[in-house]
py3Dmol code that shows the C-alpha trace and the ligand (Angstrom):
import py3Dmol

protein = """\
ATOM      1  CA  MET A   1      80.842-220.490 105.812  1.00  0.00           C
ATOM      2  CA  THR A   2      82.785-218.286 103.450  1.00  0.00           C
ATOM      3  CA  ASN A   3      85.573-215.845 104.308  1.00  0.00           C
ATOM      4  CA  PRO A   4      85.227-212.111 104.761  1.00  0.00           C
ATOM      5  CA  PHE A   5      85.883-210.057 101.626  1.00  0.00           C
ATOM      6  CA  ARG A   6      88.951-207.997 102.452  1.00  0.00           C
ATOM      7  CA  TYR A   7      89.965-204.679 100.937  1.00  0.00           C
ATOM      8  CA  ASP A   8      91.211-201.909 103.255  1.00  0.00           C
ATOM      9  CA  GLY A   9      88.210-202.895 105.340  1.00  0.00           C
ATOM     10  CA  GLU A  10      86.271-206.104 105.208  1.00  0.00           C
ATOM     11  CA  VAL A  11      82.792-207.339 104.439  1.00  0.00           C
ATOM     12  CA  ALA A  12      81.702-210.236 106.640  1.00  0.00           C
ATOM     13  CA  PRO A  13      79.918-213.312 105.275  1.00  0.00           C
ATOM     14  CA  GLY A  14      76.192-212.636 105.041  1.00  0.00           C
ATOM     15  CA  GLU A  15      76.776-208.893 104.765  1.00  0.00           C
ATOM     16  CA  VAL A  16      76.112-206.405 101.977  1.00  0.00           C
ATOM     17  CA  ARG A  17      78.192-203.259 101.980  1.00  0.00           C
ATOM     18  CA  HIS A  18      77.774-200.191  99.790  1.00  0.00           C
ATOM     19  CA  LEU A  19      81.003-198.276  99.783  1.00  0.00           C
ATOM     20  CA  ARG A  20      82.772-195.479  98.002  1.00  0.00           C
ATOM     21  CA  TYR A  21      86.387-196.281  97.415  1.00  0.00           C
ATOM     22  CA  GLU A  22      88.942-193.574  96.758  1.00  0.00           C
ATOM     23  CA  VAL A  23      90.982-194.100  93.604  1.00  0.00           C
ATOM     24  CA  GLY A  24      92.300-190.561  93.014  1.00  0.00           C
ATOM     25  CA  GLU A  25      91.822-186.893  93.717  1.00  0.00           C
ATOM     26  CA  THR A  26      90.432-183.939  91.748  1.00  0.00           C
ATOM     27  CA  TYR A  27      92.336-180.674  91.374  1.00  0.00           C
ATOM     28  CA  LEU A  28      90.040-179.221  94.008  1.00  0.00           C
ATOM     29  CA  GLY A  29      91.474-181.768  96.348  1.00  0.00           C
ATOM     30  CA  ASP A  30      88.282-183.791  96.564  1.00  0.00           C
ATOM     31  CA  PRO A  31      88.502-187.555  96.508  1.00  0.00           C
ATOM     32  CA  ILE A  32      87.583-189.432  93.349  1.00  0.00           C
ATOM     33  CA  GLU A  33      85.571-192.344  94.688  1.00  0.00           C
ATOM     34  CA  ILE A  34      84.090-195.304  92.873  1.00  0.00           C
ATOM     35  CA  PRO A  35      80.788-196.689  94.157  1.00  0.00           C
ATOM     36  CA  VAL A  36      81.076-200.384  94.954  1.00  0.00           C
ATOM     37  CA  THR A  37      78.612-202.891  96.405  1.00  0.00           C
ATOM     38  CA  VAL A  38      80.026-206.047  97.913  1.00  0.00           C
ATOM     39  CA  LEU A  39      77.543-208.861  98.517  1.00  0.00           C
ATOM     40  CA  ASN A  40      79.278-211.493 100.556  1.00  0.00           C
ATOM     41  CA  GLY A  41      77.253-214.696 100.652  1.00  0.00           C
ATOM     42  CA  GLU A  42      76.660-216.763 103.753  1.00  0.00           C
ATOM     43  CA  ARG A  43      78.031-219.765 101.939  1.00  0.00           C
ATOM     44  CA  ASP A  44      81.161-220.647 100.033  1.00  0.00           C
ATOM     45  CA  GLY A  45      81.522-219.975  96.336  1.00  0.00           C
ATOM     46  CA  PRO A  46      83.450-217.966  93.769  1.00  0.00           C
ATOM     47  CA  THR A  47      84.011-214.219  93.865  1.00  0.00           C
ATOM     48  CA  VAL A  48      82.409-212.672  90.793  1.00  0.00           C
ATOM     49  CA  GLY A  49      83.353-209.152  89.727  1.00  0.00           C
ATOM     50  CA  LEU A  50      81.004-206.944  87.717  1.00  0.00           C
ATOM     51  CA  THR A  51      82.358-203.660  86.343  1.00  0.00           C
ATOM     52  CA  ALA A  52      80.785-200.833  84.341  1.00  0.00           C
ATOM     53  CA  ALA A  53      81.529-197.358  82.977  1.00  0.00           C
ATOM     54  CA  LEU A  54      85.199-198.044  82.505  1.00  0.00           C
ATOM     55  CA  HIS A  55      84.341-195.824  79.587  1.00  0.00           C
ATOM     56  CA  GLY A  56      82.516-193.000  81.314  1.00  0.00           C
ATOM     57  CA  ASP A  57      79.634-192.529  78.870  1.00  0.00           C
ATOM     58  CA  GLU A  58      78.775-196.237  78.420  1.00  0.00           C
ATOM     59  CA  LEU A  59      75.794-196.527  80.696  1.00  0.00           C
ATOM     60  CA  ASN A  60      73.793-199.697  80.047  1.00  0.00           C
ATOM     61  CA  GLY A  61      76.093-201.683  82.339  1.00  0.00           C
ATOM     62  CA  VAL A  62      75.614-199.158  85.134  1.00  0.00           C
ATOM     63  CA  LYS A  63      71.929-200.068  85.195  1.00  0.00           C
ATOM     64  CA  VAL A  64      72.702-203.789  85.004  1.00  0.00           C
ATOM     65  CA  ILE A  65      74.951-203.531  88.047  1.00  0.00           C
ATOM     66  CA  GLN A  66      72.500-201.351  89.985  1.00  0.00           C
ATOM     67  CA  GLU A  67      69.888-204.083  89.465  1.00  0.00           C
ATOM     68  CA  VAL A  68      72.224-206.946  90.407  1.00  0.00           C
ATOM     69  CA  ALA A  69      73.303-205.140  93.581  1.00  0.00           C
ATOM     70  CA  ASP A  70      69.643-204.631  94.473  1.00  0.00           C
ATOM     71  CA  ARG A  71      68.212-208.025  93.481  1.00  0.00           C
ATOM     72  CA  TYR A  72      70.572-210.407  95.196  1.00  0.00           C
ATOM     73  CA  ASP A  73      70.726-211.065  98.891  1.00  0.00           C
ATOM     74  CA  PRO A  74      73.829-212.390 100.681  1.00  0.00           C
ATOM     75  CA  ASP A  75      71.595-214.933 102.437  1.00  0.00           C
ATOM     76  CA  ASP A  76      70.886-216.551  99.085  1.00  0.00           C
ATOM     77  CA  ILE A  77      74.191-216.495  97.269  1.00  0.00           C
ATOM     78  CA  HIS A  78      77.154-218.820  97.459  1.00  0.00           C
ATOM     79  CA  GLY A  79      80.320-216.792  97.182  1.00  0.00           C
ATOM     80  CA  THR A  80      80.807-213.066  96.757  1.00  0.00           C
ATOM     81  CA  VAL A  81      79.613-210.565  94.174  1.00  0.00           C
ATOM     82  CA  VAL A  82      81.689-207.411  93.798  1.00  0.00           C
ATOM     83  CA  CYS A  83      79.710-204.759  91.929  1.00  0.00           C
ATOM     84  CA  CYS A  84      81.888-201.864  90.717  1.00  0.00           C
ATOM     85  CA  HIS A  85      79.086-199.568  89.575  1.00  0.00           C
ATOM     86  CA  VAL A  86      81.227-196.892  87.885  1.00  0.00           C
ATOM     87  CA  LEU A  87      84.979-197.221  87.324  1.00  0.00           C
ATOM     88  CA  ASN A  88      85.856-194.120  85.302  1.00  0.00           C
ATOM     89  CA  VAL A  89      84.272-191.573  87.621  1.00  0.00           C
ATOM     90  CA  PRO A  90      85.863-188.466  85.989  1.00  0.00           C
ATOM     91  CA  GLY A  91      84.608-189.601  82.568  1.00  0.00           C
ATOM     92  CA  TYR A  92      81.226-190.500  84.029  1.00  0.00           C
ATOM     93  CA  LEU A  93      80.799-187.011  85.521  1.00  0.00           C
ATOM     94  CA  ALA A  94      81.754-185.379  82.225  1.00  0.00           C
ATOM     95  CA  GLN A  95      79.897-188.065  80.190  1.00  0.00           C
ATOM     96  CA  THR A  96      82.971-188.786  78.123  1.00  0.00           C
ATOM     97  CA  ARG A  97      84.517-192.119  77.214  1.00  0.00           C
ATOM     98  CA  ASP A  98      88.001-191.277  78.417  1.00  0.00           C
ATOM     99  CA  ILE A  99      89.319-189.564  81.513  1.00  0.00           C
ATOM    100  CA  PRO A 100      88.949-185.838  80.681  1.00  0.00           C
ATOM    101  CA  ILE A 101      91.710-183.263  80.177  1.00  0.00           C
ATOM    102  CA  TYR A 102      94.441-185.643  78.962  1.00  0.00           C
ATOM    103  CA  ASP A 103      91.944-187.997  77.326  1.00  0.00           C
ATOM    104  CA  GLN A 104      93.369-191.133  78.813  1.00  0.00           C
ATOM    105  CA  ASP A 105      91.648-194.433  78.126  1.00  0.00           C
ATOM    106  CA  LEU A 106      91.265-196.153  81.487  1.00  0.00           C
ATOM    107  CA  ASN A 107      90.684-199.408  79.629  1.00  0.00           C
ATOM    108  CA  ARG A 108      94.246-199.392  78.298  1.00  0.00           C
ATOM    109  CA  ALA A 109      95.844-198.654  81.660  1.00  0.00           C
ATOM    110  CA  PHE A 110      95.559-202.001  83.477  1.00  0.00           C
ATOM    111  CA  PRO A 111      96.986-203.379  85.681  1.00  0.00           C
ATOM    112  CA  GLY A 112      98.221-199.842  86.324  1.00  0.00           C
ATOM    113  CA  LYS A 113     101.107-198.390  88.260  1.00  0.00           C
ATOM    114  CA  PRO A 114     100.989-196.455  91.545  1.00  0.00           C
ATOM    115  CA  ARG A 115     103.370-193.724  90.323  1.00  0.00           C
ATOM    116  CA  SER A 116     102.400-193.156  86.709  1.00  0.00           C
ATOM    117  CA  ASN A 117      99.759-191.036  84.949  1.00  0.00           C
ATOM    118  CA  THR A 118      96.223-190.539  86.289  1.00  0.00           C
ATOM    119  CA  ALA A 119      94.738-193.479  84.401  1.00  0.00           C
ATOM    120  CA  GLU A 120      97.419-195.913  85.537  1.00  0.00           C
ATOM    121  CA  ARG A 121      97.135-194.773  89.137  1.00  0.00           C
ATOM    122  CA  MET A 122      93.370-195.260  89.104  1.00  0.00           C
ATOM    123  CA  ALA A 123      93.730-198.611  87.342  1.00  0.00           C
ATOM    124  CA  ASP A 124      96.240-199.724  89.960  1.00  0.00           C
ATOM    125  CA  ARG A 125      93.892-198.943  92.870  1.00  0.00           C
ATOM    126  CA  ILE A 126      90.933-200.595  91.178  1.00  0.00           C
ATOM    127  CA  TYR A 127      92.863-203.644  90.101  1.00  0.00           C
ATOM    128  CA  ARG A 128      94.622-204.385  93.387  1.00  0.00           C
ATOM    129  CA  THR A 129      91.662-203.594  95.622  1.00  0.00           C
ATOM    130  CA  PHE A 130      88.868-205.318  93.744  1.00  0.00           C
ATOM    131  CA  VAL A 131      89.735-207.118  90.510  1.00  0.00           C
ATOM    132  CA  GLU A 132      92.601-209.186  91.886  1.00  0.00           C
ATOM    133  CA  LYS A 133      90.243-210.676  94.452  1.00  0.00           C
ATOM    134  CA  CYS A 134      87.815-211.996  91.867  1.00  0.00           C
ATOM    135  CA  ASP A 135      87.640-215.460  90.346  1.00  0.00           C
ATOM    136  CA  LEU A 136      85.548-214.314  87.365  1.00  0.00           C
ATOM    137  CA  LEU A 137      84.882-210.944  85.789  1.00  0.00           C
ATOM    138  CA  LEU A 138      82.194-209.445  83.559  1.00  0.00           C
ATOM    139  CA  ASP A 139      83.006-205.960  82.228  1.00  0.00           C
ATOM    140  CA  PHE A 140      80.081-204.074  80.675  1.00  0.00           C
ATOM    141  CA  HIS A 141      80.519-201.710  77.726  1.00  0.00           C
ATOM    142  CA  THR A 142      78.518-200.197  74.890  1.00  0.00           C
ATOM    143  CA  SER A 143      79.460-198.923  71.493  1.00  0.00           C
ATOM    144  CA  THR A 144      81.256-195.620  71.403  1.00  0.00           C
ATOM    145  CA  ARG A 145      79.137-192.502  70.710  1.00  0.00           C
ATOM    146  CA  ASN A 146      77.544-192.105  67.249  1.00  0.00           C
ATOM    147  CA  ARG A 147      77.312-195.858  66.817  1.00  0.00           C
ATOM    148  CA  THR A 148      75.430-198.769  68.236  1.00  0.00           C
ATOM    149  CA  THR A 149      76.393-202.358  68.792  1.00  0.00           C
ATOM    150  CA  MET A 150      74.482-205.583  68.877  1.00  0.00           C
ATOM    151  CA  PHE A 151      74.411-207.453  72.160  1.00  0.00           C
ATOM    152  CA  HIS A 152      77.546-209.616  72.081  1.00  0.00           C
ATOM    153  CA  THR A 153      80.570-210.546  74.142  1.00  0.00           C
ATOM    154  CA  ARG A 154      84.311-210.428  73.629  1.00  0.00           C
ATOM    155  CA  ALA A 155      86.429-213.102  75.194  1.00  0.00           C
ATOM    156  CA  ASP A 156      89.558-215.138  74.641  1.00  0.00           C
ATOM    157  CA  THR A 157      87.722-218.396  74.024  1.00  0.00           C
ATOM    158  CA  THR A 158      90.999-220.263  73.435  1.00  0.00           C
ATOM    159  CA  ASN A 159      91.209-220.154  77.247  1.00  0.00           C
ATOM    160  CA  GLU A 160      88.876-222.897  78.493  1.00  0.00           C
ATOM    161  CA  ARG A 161      87.816-221.067  81.628  1.00  0.00           C
ATOM    162  CA  VAL A 162      87.035-217.906  79.667  1.00  0.00           C
ATOM    163  CA  ASP A 163      85.126-219.978  77.122  1.00  0.00           C
ATOM    164  CA  ARG A 164      83.006-221.463  79.910  1.00  0.00           C
ATOM    165  CA  LEU A 165      82.216-217.988  81.235  1.00  0.00           C
ATOM    166  CA  ALA A 166      81.334-216.635  77.781  1.00  0.00           C
ATOM    167  CA  ARG A 167      79.060-219.604  77.065  1.00  0.00           C
ATOM    168  CA  ALA A 168      77.399-219.274  80.444  1.00  0.00           C
ATOM    169  CA  PHE A 169      76.673-215.593  79.845  1.00  0.00           C
ATOM    170  CA  GLY A 170      74.880-216.697  76.717  1.00  0.00           C
ATOM    171  CA  ALA A 171      75.186-213.929  74.137  1.00  0.00           C
ATOM    172  CA  ASN A 172      74.608-215.259  70.620  1.00  0.00           C
ATOM    173  CA  VAL A 173      77.886-213.922  69.292  1.00  0.00           C
ATOM    174  CA  VAL A 174      81.290-214.029  70.935  1.00  0.00           C
ATOM    175  CA  ILE A 175      84.125-212.189  69.231  1.00  0.00           C
ATOM    176  CA  SER A 176      87.143-214.179  70.246  1.00  0.00           C
ATOM    177  CA  GLY A 177      90.573-212.706  70.797  1.00  0.00           C
ATOM    178  CA  PRO A 178      92.874-211.642  73.607  1.00  0.00           C
ATOM    179  CA  GLY A 179      91.734-207.992  73.569  1.00  0.00           C
ATOM    180  CA  ASP A 180      93.820-204.838  73.678  1.00  0.00           C
ATOM    181  CA  VAL A 181      96.972-204.591  75.745  1.00  0.00           C
ATOM    182  CA  GLY A 182      96.125-202.785  78.988  1.00  0.00           C
ATOM    183  CA  SER A 183      92.429-203.587  78.778  1.00  0.00           C
ATOM    184  CA  LEU A 184      90.828-204.870  81.950  1.00  0.00           C
ATOM    185  CA  ARG A 185      89.662-208.035  80.208  1.00  0.00           C
ATOM    186  CA  ARG A 186      93.028-208.984  78.780  1.00  0.00           C
ATOM    187  CA  THR A 187      94.933-208.131  81.948  1.00  0.00           C
ATOM    188  CA  ALA A 188      92.605-210.091  84.208  1.00  0.00           C
ATOM    189  CA  THR A 189      92.536-213.085  81.866  1.00  0.00           C
ATOM    190  CA  GLU A 190      96.332-213.132  81.599  1.00  0.00           C
ATOM    191  CA  ASN A 191      96.529-213.078  85.393  1.00  0.00           C
ATOM    192  CA  GLY A 192      94.294-216.124  85.708  1.00  0.00           C
ATOM    193  CA  ILE A 193      90.951-214.361  86.231  1.00  0.00           C
ATOM    194  CA  PRO A 194      88.637-215.364  83.367  1.00  0.00           C
ATOM    195  CA  ALA A 195      87.099-212.152  82.043  1.00  0.00           C
ATOM    196  CA  VAL A 196      84.479-211.370  79.420  1.00  0.00           C
ATOM    197  CA  THR A 197      83.552-207.990  77.989  1.00  0.00           C
ATOM    198  CA  VAL A 198      79.853-207.480  77.323  1.00  0.00           C
ATOM    199  CA  GLU A 199      79.107-205.058  74.470  1.00  0.00           C
ATOM    200  CA  MET A 200      75.553-203.746  74.399  1.00  0.00           C
ATOM    201  CA  GLY A 201      73.886-200.937  72.459  1.00  0.00           C
ATOM    202  CA  LYS A 202      74.675-197.279  72.624  1.00  0.00           C
ATOM    203  CA  ALA A 203      76.496-194.836  74.848  1.00  0.00           C
ATOM    204  CA  HIS A 204      74.488-192.213  76.807  1.00  0.00           C
ATOM    205  CA  ARG A 205      71.386-194.416  77.122  1.00  0.00           C
ATOM    206  CA  PHE A 206      69.619-197.008  79.176  1.00  0.00           C
ATOM    207  CA  GLN A 207      68.192-199.616  76.792  1.00  0.00           C
ATOM    208  CA  PRO A 208      65.833-201.809  78.814  1.00  0.00           C
ATOM    209  CA  THR A 209      65.698-204.739  76.398  1.00  0.00           C
ATOM    210  CA  LEU A 210      69.457-205.069  76.400  1.00  0.00           C
ATOM    211  CA  ILE A 211      69.657-204.529  80.144  1.00  0.00           C
ATOM    212  CA  GLU A 212      67.178-207.366  80.698  1.00  0.00           C
ATOM    213  CA  ARG A 213      69.222-209.651  78.464  1.00  0.00           C
ATOM    214  CA  ALA A 214      72.370-208.811  80.382  1.00  0.00           C
ATOM    215  CA  LEU A 215      70.619-209.527  83.682  1.00  0.00           C
ATOM    216  CA  ASP A 216      69.604-212.920  82.273  1.00  0.00           C
ATOM    217  CA  GLY A 217      73.259-213.432  81.339  1.00  0.00           C
ATOM    218  CA  VAL A 218      74.408-212.605  84.859  1.00  0.00           C
ATOM    219  CA  ALA A 219      71.789-214.984  86.304  1.00  0.00           C
ATOM    220  CA  SER A 220      73.006-217.692  83.946  1.00  0.00           C
ATOM    221  CA  VAL A 221      76.629-217.125  85.003  1.00  0.00           C
ATOM    222  CA  PHE A 222      75.538-217.300  88.644  1.00  0.00           C
ATOM    223  CA  ALA A 223      73.857-220.623  87.864  1.00  0.00           C
ATOM    224  CA  GLU A 224      76.805-222.081  85.964  1.00  0.00           C
ATOM    225  CA  PHE A 225      79.288-221.245  88.713  1.00  0.00           C
ATOM    226  CA  GLY A 226      77.062-222.150  91.645  1.00  0.00           C
ATOM    227  CA  VAL A 227      76.596-218.611  92.976  1.00  0.00           C
ATOM    228  CA  ASP A 228      72.829-218.999  92.751  1.00  0.00           C
ATOM    229  CA  PRO A 229      71.928-222.704  92.909  1.00  0.00           C
ATOM    230  CA  THR A 230      68.253-221.930  92.316  1.00  0.00           C
ATOM    231  CA  ALA A 231      68.935-220.425  88.870  1.00  0.00           C
ATOM    232  CA  THR A 232      69.329-222.299  85.599  1.00  0.00           C
ATOM    233  CA  VAL A 233      71.919-221.826  82.900  1.00  0.00           C
ATOM    234  CA  GLY A 234      70.422-220.122  79.856  1.00  0.00           C
ATOM    235  CA  TRP A 235      70.951-221.102  76.236  1.00  0.00           C
ATOM    236  CA  PRO A 236      70.729-218.350  73.636  1.00  0.00           C
ATOM    237  CA  GLY A 237      69.182-220.509  70.877  1.00  0.00           C
ATOM    238  CA  TRP A 238      72.087-220.065  68.513  1.00  0.00           C
ATOM    239  CA  PHE A 239      75.694-219.385  69.247  1.00  0.00           C
ATOM    240  CA  ARG A 240      78.622-218.285  67.146  1.00  0.00           C
ATOM    241  CA  VAL A 241      82.248-217.727  68.100  1.00  0.00           C
ATOM    242  CA  VAL A 242      83.923-215.356  65.644  1.00  0.00           C
ATOM    243  CA  PRO A 243      87.719-215.119  65.690  1.00  0.00           C
ATOM    244  CA  ALA A 244      88.709-211.461  65.897  1.00  0.00           C
ATOM    245  CA  ASP A 245      91.492-211.779  63.326  1.00  0.00           C
ATOM    246  CA  GLN A 246      90.484-214.178  60.545  1.00  0.00           C
ATOM    247  CA  GLY A 247      88.482-212.160  58.064  1.00  0.00           C
ATOM    248  CA  ASP A 248      85.195-213.353  59.542  1.00  0.00           C
ATOM    249  CA  LYS A 249      84.384-209.878  60.693  1.00  0.00           C
ATOM    250  CA  THR A 250      85.027-206.532  59.131  1.00  0.00           C
ATOM    251  CA  TRP A 251      84.302-202.860  59.635  1.00  0.00           C
ATOM    252  CA  LEU A 252      82.911-201.499  56.363  1.00  0.00           C
ATOM    253  CA  ARG A 253      84.133-197.939  55.986  1.00  0.00           C
ATOM    254  CA  ALA A 254      83.019-195.015  53.875  1.00  0.00           C
ATOM    255  CA  ASP A 255      85.115-194.328  50.790  1.00  0.00           C
ATOM    256  CA  THR A 256      83.319-191.085  49.992  1.00  0.00           C
ATOM    257  CA  GLY A 257      82.107-188.233  52.123  1.00  0.00           C
ATOM    258  CA  GLY A 258      78.383-187.556  52.385  1.00  0.00           C
ATOM    259  CA  LEU A 259      75.107-188.462  53.986  1.00  0.00           C
ATOM    260  CA  VAL A 260      74.552-192.029  55.032  1.00  0.00           C
ATOM    261  CA  GLU A 261      71.188-193.744  54.779  1.00  0.00           C
ATOM    262  CA  MET A 262      70.861-197.196  56.250  1.00  0.00           C
ATOM    263  CA  ARG A 263      68.904-199.597  54.054  1.00  0.00           C
ATOM    264  CA  TRP A 264      69.245-202.857  55.925  1.00  0.00           C
ATOM    265  CA  GLY A 265      66.543-204.230  58.129  1.00  0.00           C
ATOM    266  CA  PRO A 266      64.352-204.819  59.899  1.00  0.00           C
ATOM    267  CA  TYR A 267      66.648-207.561  61.169  1.00  0.00           C
ATOM    268  CA  PRO A 268      70.404-207.158  61.198  1.00  0.00           C
ATOM    269  CA  LEU A 269      70.884-210.162  58.925  1.00  0.00           C
ATOM    270  CA  VAL A 270      72.273-209.302  55.483  1.00  0.00           C
ATOM    271  CA  ARG A 271      73.081-211.529  52.540  1.00  0.00           C
ATOM    272  CA  GLU A 272      76.082-211.185  50.275  1.00  0.00           C
ATOM    273  CA  GLY A 273      75.482-208.390  47.743  1.00  0.00           C
ATOM    274  CA  GLU A 274      72.574-206.868  49.677  1.00  0.00           C
ATOM    275  CA  THR A 275      72.607-203.088  50.113  1.00  0.00           C
ATOM    276  CA  ILE A 276      73.556-202.078  53.634  1.00  0.00           C
ATOM    277  CA  CYS A 277      73.522-198.323  53.123  1.00  0.00           C
ATOM    278  CA  THR A 278      73.964-195.554  50.602  1.00  0.00           C
ATOM    279  CA  ILE A 279      76.118-192.458  50.779  1.00  0.00           C
ATOM    280  CA  THR A 280      74.935-189.432  48.803  1.00  0.00           C
ATOM    281  CA  ASP A 281      76.386-185.958  48.354  1.00  0.00           C
ATOM    282  CA  HIS A 282      74.251-183.035  49.501  1.00  0.00           C
ATOM    283  CA  PHE A 283      73.003-182.311  45.956  1.00  0.00           C
ATOM    284  CA  LYS A 284      72.065-185.976  45.496  1.00  0.00           C
ATOM    285  CA  HIS A 285      74.113-185.970  42.319  1.00  0.00           C
ATOM    286  CA  SER A 286      75.926-189.116  43.221  1.00  0.00           C
ATOM    287  CA  GLU A 287      75.058-192.134  45.257  1.00  0.00           C
ATOM    288  CA  LYS A 288      77.489-194.718  46.496  1.00  0.00           C
ATOM    289  CA  VAL A 289      75.923-198.062  47.363  1.00  0.00           C
ATOM    290  CA  VAL A 290      77.596-200.084  50.092  1.00  0.00           C
ATOM    291  CA  GLU A 291      76.905-203.790  49.735  1.00  0.00           C
ATOM    292  CA  ALA A 292      77.499-206.683  52.073  1.00  0.00           C
ATOM    293  CA  PRO A 293      80.746-208.390  50.990  1.00  0.00           C
ATOM    294  CA  PHE A 294      79.481-211.607  52.566  1.00  0.00           C
ATOM    295  CA  THR A 295      76.431-212.966  54.368  1.00  0.00           C
ATOM    296  CA  GLY A 296      76.476-211.976  57.985  1.00  0.00           C
ATOM    297  CA  ILE A 297      74.974-210.107  60.871  1.00  0.00           C
ATOM    298  CA  LEU A 298      75.497-206.451  61.639  1.00  0.00           C
ATOM    299  CA  VAL A 299      77.099-206.311  65.039  1.00  0.00           C
ATOM    300  CA  GLY A 300      77.780-202.584  65.036  1.00  0.00           C
ATOM    301  CA  VAL A 301      76.163-199.795  63.043  1.00  0.00           C
ATOM    302  CA  LEU A 302      76.853-196.092  62.555  1.00  0.00           C
ATOM    303  CA  GLU A 303      74.073-193.890  63.880  1.00  0.00           C
ATOM    304  CA  ASN A 304      75.360-190.430  63.108  1.00  0.00           C
ATOM    305  CA  PRO A 305      74.429-190.028  59.422  1.00  0.00           C
ATOM    306  CA  VAL A 306      77.396-187.948  58.239  1.00  0.00           C
ATOM    307  CA  ALA A 307      80.496-189.717  57.042  1.00  0.00           C
ATOM    308  CA  GLN A 308      83.805-188.983  55.449  1.00  0.00           C
ATOM    309  CA  PRO A 309      86.248-191.433  53.884  1.00  0.00           C
ATOM    310  CA  GLY A 310      87.496-193.811  56.538  1.00  0.00           C
ATOM    311  CA  HIS A 311      84.531-193.423  58.890  1.00  0.00           C
ATOM    312  CA  PRO A 312      83.125-196.755  60.038  1.00  0.00           C
ATOM    313  CA  LEU A 313      79.663-197.583  58.672  1.00  0.00           C
ATOM    314  CA  CYS A 314      79.008-200.990  60.130  1.00  0.00           C
ATOM    315  CA  HIS A 315      80.654-203.979  61.694  1.00  0.00           C
ATOM    316  CA  LEU A 316      79.737-207.150  59.836  1.00  0.00           C
ATOM    317  CA  VAL A 317      80.309-210.652  61.169  1.00  0.00           C
ATOM    318  CA  ARG A 318      80.230-213.604  58.778  1.00  0.00           C
ATOM    319  CA  ILE A 319      77.825-216.423  59.550  1.00  0.00           C
ATOM    320  CA  ASP A 320      77.685-219.841  57.945  1.00  0.00           C
ATOM    321  CA  GLU A 321      74.670-221.298  56.149  1.00  0.00           C
ATOM    322  CA  THR A 322      73.497-223.301  59.159  1.00  0.00           C
ATOM    323  CA  THR A 323      73.552-220.325  61.503  1.00  0.00           C
ATOM    324  CA  ARG A 324      71.853-218.170  58.892  1.00  0.00           C
ATOM    325  CA  ASP A 325      69.096-220.758  58.473  1.00  0.00           C
ATOM    326  CA  GLU A 326      68.673-220.961  62.251  1.00  0.00           C
ATOM    327  CA  ILE A 327      68.371-217.186  62.527  1.00  0.00           C
ATOM    328  CA  GLN A 328      66.003-217.050  59.548  1.00  0.00           C
ATOM    329  CA  ALA A 329      63.826-219.756  61.091  1.00  0.00           C
ATOM    330  CA  GLU A 330      63.718-217.811  64.343  1.00  0.00           C
ATOM    331  CA  ILE A 331      62.760-214.664  62.463  1.00  0.00           C
ATOM    332  CA  ASP A 332      60.013-216.558  60.629  1.00  0.00           C
ATOM    333  CA  ARG A 333      58.663-217.868  63.907  1.00  0.00           C
ATOM    334  CA  GLY A 334      58.842-214.370  65.408  1.00  0.00           C
ATOM    335  CA  GLU A 335      61.286-215.654  67.996  1.00  0.00           C
ATOM    336  CA  PHE A 336      64.507-213.938  67.023  1.00  0.00           C
ATOM    337  CA  ASP A 337      65.610-213.324  70.559  1.00  0.00           C
ATOM    338  CA  GLY A 338      67.419-210.086  71.146  1.00  0.00           C
ATOM    339  CA  TYR A 339      65.848-208.418  68.147  1.00  0.00           C
ATOM    340  CA  ARG A 340      62.264-209.557  68.399  1.00  0.00           C
ATOM    341  CA  GLN A 341      61.281-206.858  70.825  1.00  0.00           C
ATOM    342  CA  ARG A 342      63.161-204.215  68.913  1.00  0.00           C
ATOM    343  CA  GLY A 343      61.887-205.436  65.559  1.00  0.00           C
ATOM    344  CA  LEU A 344      61.594-202.615  63.090  1.00  0.00           C
ATOM    345  CA  ARG A 345      62.525-200.118  65.725  1.00  0.00           C
ATOM    346  CA  TRP A 346      65.833-201.694  66.573  1.00  0.00           C
ATOM    347  CA  ARG A 347      67.656-198.736  65.153  1.00  0.00           C
ATOM    348  CA  GLY A 348      65.226-196.168  66.509  1.00  0.00           C
ATOM    349  CA  GLU A 349      65.082-194.225  69.705  1.00  0.00           C
ATOM    350  CA  ARG A 350      61.557-195.310  70.509  1.00  0.00           C
ATOM    351  CA  SER A 351      62.529-198.855  71.401  1.00  0.00           C
ATOM    352  CA  GLU A 352      64.172-197.480  74.509  1.00  0.00           C
ATOM    353  CA  LEU A 353      60.838-196.232  75.785  1.00  0.00           C
ATOM    354  CA  ASP A 354      59.219-199.672  75.606  1.00  0.00           C
TER     355      ASP A 354
END
"""
ligand_1 = """\
1
ZN
Zn 83.828 -199.309 76.268
"""
view = py3Dmol.view(width=600, height=400)
view.addModel(protein, "pdb")
view.setStyle({"model": 0}, {"cartoon": {"style": "trace"}})
view.addModel(ligand_1, "xyz")
view.setStyle({"model": 1}, {"stick": {}})
view.zoomTo()
view.show()
């Protein structure tokens, strides 16, 4: 028999509790409350934290967590699952990334302070009440607006326990590094709670294909750590850890202003010298061709087609020959998982209606 999950109240073993937890107050004097589901299993096991909408307009993870909170039953799980559905409630209500008015990034405010700015106060309540009680953490994000990102994770894989979590989640690509100071992932990891950030798709959308993949990842983590003994650990087919700081990944940026047309595709695999996009002026008098500086996969891509010098166009991650051949073979077999269902429409809006 496991222990109750204690916050200001407690959730008994075998119980599921949907609660709203106050982390601040609006200027009307109303409470700012985050919705949280705690599933406390009948039997012993780790406490797994799932968090979403730390950036208020990044929604795919909100759907992932809604599904997890609904699908699992405390009778069946070993341990506790703490589902923080929406962390940045002010940003979520305004559909902005940051906390509105002073534009504070909640994901740079951890572990927070009880007597500092709004973001740090919220971070403090969230961290002490929920995150500190977890043994593992998955934090769900998307690309920022006007861009999209491939399904991947970010994790400090030099930490063995984090590496195990990232592998269990099973995204093909892990960008490895400690993360930003004040981010939830870095703070939790440094305090002994292995944490992985999941990056998936676009802001302001639900993207079912990505959401399904993330749910598979959660199920695989539950299997690996014994939360759900009936599940099996997934294997993504191919796997690549990319160090965040060693030239293996780069944001290609516009050097001229103009209109951007993406030319890559249908799969986000580009070879050295291949055209990724063009930038033309409005009169089409000049065209700047942006080529891949090395063979790699496009992890993030601009969606808004107007650019000025310095704007990011795409995020390219280098892959070696073996990985490239594996991906190519999967493409040839029609089994390129994660893209197969998006296929030609990966960049389009229609894929979200599938
Ligand atoms: Zn984010």
